C-alpha positions as a Markdown table, in Angstrom:
| # | Residue | x | y | z |
|---|---|---|---|---|
| 1 | Met | 1.2 | 19.1 | 14.6 |
| 2 | Lys | -2.5 | 19.8 | 14.6 |
| 3 | Gln | -4.7 | 17.2 | 12.9 |
| 4 | Thr | -6.5 | 19.5 | 10.6 |
| 5 | Gln | -9.0 | 18.6 | 7.8 |
| 6 | Arg | -9.3 | 15.1 | 9.1 |
| 7 | Phe | -12.5 | 13.3 | 8.1 |
| 8 | Lys | -14.5 | 12.5 | 11.2 |
| 9 | Arg | -15.0 | 8.8 | 10.4 |
| 10 | Val | -11.3 | 8.1 | 10.7 |
| 11 | Gly | -11.5 | 6.9 | 14.3 |
| 12 | Val | -10.7 | 3.2 | 13.6 |
| 13 | Ala | -9.8 | 1.2 | 16.7 |
| 14 | Ile | -6.4 | -0.4 | 16.5 |
| 15 | Thr | -6.0 | -3.0 | 19.2 |
| 16 | Lys | -2.9 | -4.3 | 20.8 |
| 17 | Thr | -1.3 | -7.6 | 19.8 |
| 18 | Lys | 1.3 | -9.7 | 21.5 |
| 19 | Lys | 4.7 | -9.0 | 20.3 |
| 20 | Pro | 4.7 | -11.2 | 17.2 |
| 21 | Ile | 7.6 | -11.1 | 14.8 |
| 22 | Ser | 8.1 | -11.7 | 11.1 |
| 23 | Lys | 10.4 | -11.0 | 8.2 |
| 24 | Thr | 9.6 | -9.0 | 6.7 |
| 25 | Thr | 8.4 | 6.2 | -7.7 |
| 26 | Glu | 6.8 | 7.3 | -7.9 |
| 27 | Ser | 5.8 | 10.6 | -9.1 |
| 28 | Thr | 2.6 | 11.2 | -11.0 |
| 29 | Asn | 1.0 | 14.0 | -12.8 |
| 30 | Asp | -2.5 | 15.4 | -12.2 |
| 31 | Asp | -3.9 | 12.3 | -13.8 |
| 32 | Ser | -2.8 | 10.1 | -11.0 |
| 33 | Ile | -4.0 | 9.2 | -7.6 |
| 34 | Ile | -0.6 | 9.5 | -5.9 |
| 35 | Arg | 2.8 | 11.0 | -6.2 |
| 36 | Thr | 5.4 | 10.0 | -3.7 |
| 37 | Gly | 8.0 | 12.3 | -2.2 |
| 38 | His | 11.7 | 11.9 | -2.5 |
| 39 | Arg | 13.1 | 8.7 | -4.0 |
| 40 | Pro | 15.1 | 6.8 | -1.4 |
| 41 | Lys | 18.7 | 6.3 | -2.4 |
| 42 | Ser | 19.4 | 2.8 | -3.5 |
| 43 | Val | 21.9 | 0.9 | -5.6 |
| 44 | Thr | 20.8 | -1.5 | -8.3 |
| 45 | Val | 23.1 | -4.6 | -8.5 |
| 46 | Asp | 23.3 | -7.7 | -10.5 |
| 47 | Ile | 21.4 | -10.5 | -8.7 |
| 48 | Lys | 23.8 | -13.1 | -10.1 |
| 49 | Ser | 26.9 | -11.3 | -9.0 |
| 50 | Lys | 28.9 | -13.4 | -6.6 |
| 51 | Ser | 30.9 | -10.3 | -5.4 |
| 52 | Ser | 27.8 | -8.5 | -4.2 |
| 53 | Pro | 28.0 | -8.2 | -0.4 |
| 54 | Lys | 25.1 | -9.6 | 1.6 |
| 55 | Pro | 23.2 | -6.7 | 3.2 |
| 56 | Lys | 22.2 | -6.5 | 6.8 |
| 57 | Ile | 18.6 | -7.4 | 7.5 |
| 58 | Ala | 16.5 | -4.5 | 8.5 |
| 59 | Pro | 13.9 | -5.0 | 11.3 |
| 60 | Ser | 10.5 | -5.9 | 9.9 |
| 61 | Val | 7.0 | -5.1 | 11.0 |
| 62 | Pro | 5.7 | -7.3 | 13.8 |
| 63 | Ile | 3.2 | -10.0 | 12.8 |
| 64 | Ser | 1.5 | -12.7 | 14.7 |
| 65 | Ala | 3.2 | -16.1 | 14.7 |
| 66 | Gly | 4.9 | -17.3 | 11.5 |
| 67 | Pro | 2.3 | -17.1 | 8.8 |
| 68 | Ser | 1.9 | -19.9 | 6.3 |
| 69 | Phe | 0.0 | -19.9 | 3.0 |
| 70 | Glu | -2.2 | -22.7 | 4.2 |
| 71 | Asn | -3.8 | -21.3 | 7.3 |
| 72 | Met | -4.3 | -17.7 | 6.2 |
| 73 | Thr | -7.8 | -16.4 | 5.4 |
| 74 | Ile | -8.7 | -14.3 | 2.4 |
| 75 | Leu | -10.6 | -11.2 | 3.4 |
| 76 | Pro | -14.3 | -11.4 | 2.4 |
| 77 | His | -16.0 | -9.1 | -0.2 |
| 78 | His | -17.8 | -7.1 | 2.5 |
| 79 | Phe | -14.6 | -6.2 | 4.3 |
| 80 | Phe | -13.8 | -3.7 | 1.5 |
| 81 | Gln | -17.2 | -2.1 | 1.1 |
| 82 | Ile | -16.8 | 0.7 | 3.5 |
| 83 | Asp | -15.6 | 4.3 | 3.2 |
| 84 | Ala | -12.0 | 4.5 | 1.9 |
| 85 | Leu | -11.1 | 6.5 | 5.0 |
| 86 | Asp | -12.2 | 3.7 | 7.2 |
| 87 | Leu | -10.8 | 0.9 | 5.0 |
| 88 | Ala | -7.3 | 2.5 | 4.8 |
| 89 | Pro | -6.1 | 2.0 | 8.4 |
| 90 | Arg | -7.8 | -1.4 | 8.5 |
| 91 | Leu | -5.6 | -2.6 | 5.7 |
| 92 | Leu | -2.5 | -2.1 | 7.8 |
| 93 | Gly | -1.1 | -5.4 | 8.9 |
| 94 | Lys | -3.0 | -7.3 | 6.3 |
| 95 | Phe | -1.2 | -9.4 | 3.7 |
| 96 | Leu | -0.9 | -9.3 | -0.1 |
| 97 | Arg | -0.2 | -12.7 | -1.7 |
| 98 | Arg | 0.8 | -13.5 | -5.3 |
| 99 | Asp | 2.5 | -16.8 | -6.2 |
| 100 | Asp | 5.4 | -17.3 | -3.7 |
| 101 | Val | 5.5 | -13.6 | -2.6 |
| 102 | Leu | 3.8 | -12.6 | 0.6 |
| 103 | Leu | 3.9 | -9.0 | 1.7 |
| 104 | Gln | 2.5 | -7.3 | 4.8 |
| 105 | Ile | 0.9 | -3.9 | 4.2 |
| 106 | Thr | 2.7 | -1.2 | 6.2 |
| 107 | Glu | 1.5 | 2.1 | 4.7 |
| 108 | Val | -1.6 | 3.3 | 2.8 |
| 109 | Glu | -3.4 | 6.4 | 1.6 |
| 110 | Ala | -7.2 | 6.9 | 1.2 |
| 111 | Tyr | -8.7 | 8.5 | -1.8 |
| 112 | Arg | -12.4 | 9.4 | -1.5 |
| 113 | Pro | -15.3 | 10.6 | -3.8 |
| 114 | Asn | -15.2 | 14.3 | -4.4 |
| 115 | Asp | -11.5 | 14.2 | -3.6 |
| 116 | Ser | -9.5 | 16.5 | -5.9 |
| 117 | Ala | -6.6 | 14.1 | -5.7 |
| 118 | Cys | -8.6 | 10.9 | -6.6 |
| 119 | His | -8.8 | 9.4 | -10.1 |
| 120 | Gly | -12.5 | 9.3 | -9.6 |
| 121 | Arg | -12.6 | 13.0 | -10.2 |
| 122 | Phe | -12.3 | 12.3 | -13.9 |
| 123 | Gly | -15.5 | 10.3 | -13.9 |
| 124 | Ile | -15.9 | 6.8 | -15.4 |
| 125 | Thr | -13.4 | 6.2 | -18.3 |
| 126 | Ala | -11.9 | 3.0 | -19.7 |
| 127 | Arg | -9.0 | 3.6 | -17.3 |
| 128 | Thr | -10.9 | 4.6 | -14.1 |
| 129 | Ala | -13.9 | 2.3 | -14.4 |
| 130 | Pro | -12.5 | -0.2 | -11.7 |
| 131 | Val | -12.5 | 2.7 | -9.2 |
| 132 | Phe | -16.3 | 2.8 | -9.5 |
| 133 | Gly | -16.7 | -0.9 | -9.1 |
| 134 | Pro | -17.6 | -2.6 | -5.8 |
| 135 | Gly | -15.1 | -2.6 | -3.0 |
| 136 | Gly | -12.5 | -5.4 | -3.1 |
| 137 | Leu | -11.4 | -5.0 | -6.7 |
| 138 | Ala | -7.8 | -4.0 | -7.7 |
| 139 | Tyr | -7.3 | -0.7 | -9.5 |
| 140 | Val | -3.8 | -0.7 | -11.1 |
| 141 | Tyr | -2.4 | 2.1 | -13.2 |
| 142 | Leu | 0.9 | 3.3 | -14.5 |
| 143 | Cys | 2.7 | 6.3 | -13.1 |
| 144 | Tyr | 4.5 | 8.1 | -16.0 |
| 145 | Gly | 4.2 | 4.8 | -17.9 |
| 146 | Leu | 6.8 | 3.2 | -15.6 |
| 147 | His | 5.6 | 2.5 | -12.1 |
| 148 | Thr | 2.8 | 0.1 | -11.4 |
| 149 | Met | 0.6 | 1.4 | -8.6 |
| 150 | Leu | -1.8 | -1.0 | -6.8 |
| 151 | Asn | -5.0 | 0.5 | -5.3 |
| 152 | Val | -7.7 | -1.4 | -3.4 |
| 153 | Val | -11.2 | -0.2 | -4.5 |
| 154 | Ala | -13.3 | 0.8 | -1.5 |
| 155 | Asp | -17.0 | 1.4 | -0.7 |
| 156 | Lys | -20.1 | 0.4 | -2.8 |
| 157 | Glu | -20.3 | 0.2 | -6.5 |
| 158 | Gly | -20.5 | 3.6 | -8.2 |
| 159 | Val | -18.9 | 5.6 | -5.3 |
| 160 | Gly | -15.4 | 6.0 | -6.9 |
| 161 | Ala | -12.9 | 5.5 | -4.0 |
| 162 | Ala | -9.8 | 3.6 | -3.4 |
| 163 | Val | -6.8 | 3.0 | -1.1 |
| 164 | Leu | -3.3 | 3.2 | -2.4 |
| 165 | Ile | -0.8 | 0.6 | -1.1 |
| 166 | Arg | 2.2 | 2.8 | -0.5 |
| 167 | Ser | 4.6 | 0.4 | 1.3 |
| 168 | Cys | 4.9 | -3.2 | 2.4 |
| 169 | Ala | 7.3 | -5.5 | 4.3 |
| 170 | Pro | 8.5 | -8.8 | 2.9 |
| 171 | Val | 7.3 | -12.0 | 4.6 |
| 172 | Ser | 8.2 | -14.6 | 2.1 |
| 173 | Gly | 9.4 | -14.9 | -1.4 |
| 174 | Leu | 12.4 | -12.6 | -0.9 |
| 175 | Lys | 14.4 | -14.0 | -3.8 |
| 176 | Thr | 11.5 | -13.4 | -6.2 |
| 177 | Ile | 11.1 | -9.9 | -4.8 |
| 178 | Gln | 14.8 | -9.1 | -5.3 |
| 179 | Gln | 14.8 | -10.4 | -8.8 |
| 180 | Arg | 11.7 | -8.4 | -9.8 |
| 181 | Arg | 13.1 | -5.3 | -8.2 |
| 182 | Ala | 16.6 | -6.0 | -9.5 |
| 183 | Gln | 18.0 | -5.2 | -6.1 |
| 184 | Leu | 20.0 | -7.6 | -3.9 |
| 185 | Thr | 19.0 | -6.0 | -0.6 |
| 186 | Glu | 16.8 | -6.8 | 2.4 |
| 187 | Lys | 16.6 | -3.2 | 3.5 |
| 188 | Pro | 13.4 | -1.2 | 3.5 |
| 189 | Val | 14.3 | 0.5 | 0.2 |
| 190 | Leu | 13.2 | -2.7 | -1.4 |
| 191 | Leu | 9.5 | -2.1 | -0.8 |
| 192 | Thr | 9.0 | 1.5 | 0.5 |
| 193 | Gly | 7.1 | 3.1 | -2.3 |
| 194 | Pro | 4.0 | 2.2 | -4.3 |
| 195 | Gly | 5.8 | 1.6 | -7.5 |
| 196 | Lys | 8.2 | -0.8 | -5.7 |
| 197 | Val | 5.3 | -2.8 | -4.3 |
| 198 | Gly | 3.7 | -3.2 | -7.7 |
| 199 | Gln | 7.0 | -4.3 | -9.2 |
| 200 | Ala | 7.7 | -6.8 | -6.3 |
| 201 | Leu | 4.3 | -8.4 | -6.9 |
| 202 | Gly | 5.0 | -8.6 | -10.6 |
| 203 | Ile | 1.7 | -7.1 | -11.6 |
| 204 | Ser | 0.6 | -4.9 | -14.6 |
| 205 | Thr | -2.4 | -2.9 | -15.5 |
| 206 | Glu | -4.0 | -6.1 | -16.7 |
| 207 | Trp | -4.6 | -6.8 | -13.0 |
| 208 | Ser | -6.9 | -3.8 | -12.8 |
| 209 | Asn | -10.5 | -5.0 | -11.9 |
| 210 | His | -9.2 | -8.2 | -10.4 |
| 211 | Pro | -11.2 | -9.3 | -7.3 |
| 212 | Leu | -8.8 | -9.4 | -4.4 |
| 213 | Tyr | -11.3 | -11.4 | -2.3 |
| 214 | Met | -11.2 | -14.4 | -4.6 |
| 215 | Pro | -8.6 | -17.2 | -4.3 |
| 216 | Gly | -5.9 | -17.4 | -6.9 |
| 217 | Gly | -3.8 | -14.7 | -8.6 |
| 218 | Leu | -3.6 | -11.7 | -6.3 |
| 219 | Glu | -5.3 | -11.8 | -2.8 |
| 220 | Ile | -5.5 | -9.8 | 0.4 |
| 221 | Leu | -5.3 | -12.0 | 3.5 |
| 222 | Asp | -6.3 | -11.3 | 7.1 |
| 223 | Gly | -3.5 | -10.2 | 9.4 |
| 224 | Pro | -3.0 | -8.7 | 12.9 |
| 225 | Lys | -4.0 | -5.2 | 13.8 |
| 226 | Pro | -1.0 | -2.9 | 14.5 |
| 227 | Glu | -0.5 | -1.8 | 18.1 |
| 228 | Lys | -0.1 | 1.8 | 17.0 |
| 229 | Ile | -0.5 | 3.7 | 13.8 |
| 230 | Leu | 0.8 | 7.0 | 12.4 |
| 231 | Ile | -1.2 | 9.5 | 10.3 |
| 232 | Gly | -0.3 | 12.4 | 8.1 |
| 233 | Pro | -1.1 | 14.2 | 4.8 |
| 234 | Arg | -0.8 | 12.3 | 1.6 |
| 235 | Val | 2.3 | 12.6 | -0.6 |
| 236 | Gly | 2.8 | 14.5 | -3.9 |
| 237 | Ile | -0.7 | 15.8 | -4.5 |
| 238 | Glu | 0.1 | 19.5 | -4.7 |
| 239 | Tyr | -2.3 | 19.9 | -7.6 |
| 240 | Ala | -5.2 | 19.1 | -5.3 |
| 241 | Leu | -7.4 | 21.6 | -3.3 |
| 242 | Pro | -5.8 | 22.8 | -0.1 |
| 243 | Glu | -8.3 | 20.9 | 2.1 |
| 244 | His | -7.3 | 17.7 | 0.3 |
| 245 | Val | -3.6 | 18.4 | 0.3 |
| 246 | Asn | -3.7 | 18.9 | 4.1 |
| 247 | Ala | -6.2 | 16.1 | 4.9 |
| 248 | Leu | -4.6 | 13.4 | 7.2 |
| 249 | Trp | -5.5 | 10.5 | 5.0 |
| 250 | Arg | -2.1 | 8.7 | 5.0 |
| 251 | Phe | -1.7 | 5.9 | 7.5 |
| 252 | Ala | 1.3 | 3.8 | 8.5 |
| 253 | Ile | 2.3 | 1.2 | 11.1 |
| 254 | Ala | 4.3 | 2.8 | 13.9 |
| 255 | Gly | 7.7 | 1.4 | 14.8 |
| 256 | Thr | 8.5 | -0.1 | 11.4 |
| 257 | Pro | 11.2 | 1.1 | 9.0 |
| 258 | Trp | 9.1 | -0.1 | 6.1 |
| 259 | Ile | 7.6 | 3.3 | 5.4 |
| 260 | Ser | 8.2 | 5.6 | 2.4 |
| 261 | Ala | 9.5 | 9.1 | 2.5 |
| 262 | Pro | 8.7 | 11.6 | 3.8 |
| 263 | Lys | 8.4 | 10.3 | 7.3 |
| 264 | Asn | 8.6 | 13.5 | 9.1 |
| 265 | Thr | 5.0 | 14.4 | 8.2 |
| 266 | Leu | 3.6 | 11.4 | 10.0 |
| 267 | Met | 2.5 | 11.6 | 13.7 |
| 268 | Pro | 1.0 | 9.3 | 16.2 |
| 269 | Gln | -2.8 | 9.0 | 15.9 |
């Protein structure tokens, strides 16, 4: 597949790491940053049910040495104040932390200024104001009033850009994640989709404008750079202009099952 309409600043170096290991809906309308593709098939079960069979553990995304809450570093404010297209692949492998839940970011999408798929296209409103804040803030919105979508604001104040967190892999707090998702599973369906990530973190739109670089609440922590990444067009933005629909602004860690559908539009960088 030809890499068409790709912004030239995408060339972010992804260095190799040793072979570390870890454990590890989404439709919107034109007033949303992102709509996902097909919803993965899943079965909702009673967490308390003793008869529910224990699922097989799906392979997780590699991370360096077993991470602990104590020795992980929160990413600084300036880390986020770059073009969304540069920030998006750099967020892969980083960690999201809230209470006892620790997730590793495995898939993201960039949304830039003058992008017909970005919420910034509506200008500054009560809802979109965080998108125009300085990089490092959270922008959280509801998709169809149901799915909580977490975005990381990018670039300088006033630009209007963000990176959507599409999928993650669980590192710790699995029981809390399962309870919040109402799914007794350890398979990728647990966290492959932006609405699922928001639900697993237990966040609401009240977290919009929250600084992700400050300790406490919701944080983004440093993590290893993936050995290889995949790129492709963003999902569910058919309403956007053709050049934005076809732009290769979706990024995912290669070799992990913790990626949302569709996967066949992703290719090695």
